[in-house]
C-alpha positions in Angstrom: 0.0 0.0 0.0 1.1 3.5 -0.6 2.1 5.2 2.6 3.9 8.2 4.1 6.1 8.3 7.1 7.5 11.3 9.0 9.9 12.1 11.8 10.9 15.2 13.6 14.2 15.8 15.4 14.1 18.1 18.4 16.7 19.2 21.0 16.2 18.9 24.8 14.3 22.2 24.8 11.9 20.9 22.2 13.1 23.1 19.4 13.0 21.6 15.9 16.4 20.6 14.5 15.1 18.9 11.4 12.8 16.3 10.0 11.9 14.2 7.1 8.7 13.0 5.3 8.7 10.3 2.7 6.3 8.5 0.4 6.8 4.8 0.1 5.2 1.4 -0.5 4.8 -0.7 2.6 2.5 -3.5 3.6 1.6 -2.7 7.2 1.3 0.2 9.7 4.1 -1.4 11.8 6.4 -1.1 8.8 5.5 2.5 8.4 6.2 3.2 12.1 9.5 1.2 12.1 10.6 3.1 8.9 9.8 6.4 10.6 12.1 5.3 13.6 14.9 4.3 11.2 14.5 7.6 9.3 14.8 9.5 12.6 17.9 7.5 13.6 19.6 8.2 10.2 18.8 11.9 10.5 20.0 12.1 14.1 23.3 10.4 13.0 23.7 12.9 10.1 23.2 15.8 12.5 25.9 14.1 14.6 23.8 13.7 17.8 25.1 11.1 20.2 22.5 11.1 23.0 19.0 10.7 21.8 15.5 9.9 23.0 13.3 8.1 20.4 9.6 8.6 20.8 7.1 6.4 18.9 3.4 5.9 19.3 3.4 2.3 18.0 3.8 0.2 21.2 4.4 -3.0 19.2 7.3 -1.4 17.4 8.8 0.0 20.6 8.4 -3.4 22.2 10.0 -5.2 19.2 12.9 -2.7 19.3 13.5 -2.8 23.1 12.8 -6.5 23.7 14.4 -7.6 20.5 11.1 -9.4 19.6 11.2 -10.9 16.1 8.6 -13.7 16.2 5.6 -11.4 16.1 7.2 -9.0 13.6 8.7 -11.0 10.8 7.4 -8.5 8.2 9.4 -5.7 9.8 12.4 -7.7 10.8 14.7 -6.2 8.1 13.8 -2.7 9.3 14.3 -3.8 13.0 17.7 -5.3 12.2 18.8 -2.0 10.6 17.4 0.0 13.7 19.4 -2.2 16.1 22.5 -1.8 14.0 22.1 2.0 13.6 21.3 2.4 17.4 24.8 1.0 18.1 26.3 4.2 16.5 25.0 6.4 19.3 26.4 6.8 22.8 23.0 6.7 24.4 19.5 5.8 23.1 16.3 5.9 25.1 13.2 4.3 23.6 9.9 5.7 24.7 6.4 4.8 23.7 4.2 7.9 23.7 0.4 8.2 23.2 -0.7 9.1 19.7 -1.9 12.5 21.0 1.6 13.3 22.2 3.0 12.5 18.7 1.0 15.0 16.6 4.1 16.7 15.1 5.3 13.4 13.6 1.9 12.7 12.1 1.7 16.2 10.7 5.2 15.7 9.2 3.9 12.7 7.2 1.6 15.1 5.3 4.5 17.2 4.1 5.4 14.7 1.4 3.1 13.6 -1.3 3.2 11.5 -4.5 4.4 14.4 -6.6 7.1 15.7 -4.3 8.3 12.4 -2.8 10.7 12.8 0.1 11.0 16.1 1.9 13.8 16.9 4.4 14.3 20.1 6.4 16.9 21.3 8.8 16.3 23.7 11.7 13.4 25.6 10.0 10.3 23.4 9.8 7.9 23.8 6.9 5.2 26.4 7.6 2.5 23.7 7.9 4.3 22.3 11.0 4.9 25.5 12.9 1.4 25.7 14.4 1.6 22.0 15.4 5.0 22.5 17.0 3.8 25.5 18.9 0.8 23.5 20.3 3.0 20.6 21.2 4.3 22.1 24.5 7.2 24.1 23.1 9.6 25.4 24.2 10.0 22.3 26.4 9.3 18.7 25.4 6.1 17.1 26.5 7.9 13.9 27.8 11.4 13.3 29.1 12.8 10.9 31.6 16.3 11.5 33.1 
């Protein structure tokens, strides 16, 4: 099925550092969520961040990542394997499941791309369509953080 994924990278104050939205063909919602996590990891690595907190609203994906579950997720195993490999490049990674309502920025980011444009990436300055969502999402401080 045709799908769109999106991720947003923010600093500890909640300020947008970048993001990406991509159109792709995937077979399940879990694949879309896992691909969004992998996209975020790749972007964080490109921005040279070493200590990161990954927030995802797909509990099954977070459980598969943190508990290294593969039996229930064979369709997303190739993406999970790449996530596990990529996560090793960081000094610290914290994995958090967050409720869908706390992840509205990522869902809004998915709408930035479309079939005509394809992948869209931004650094520091988010697209105008995300500014209002970011401002409603508890900025300037993040909505969820564990020390």
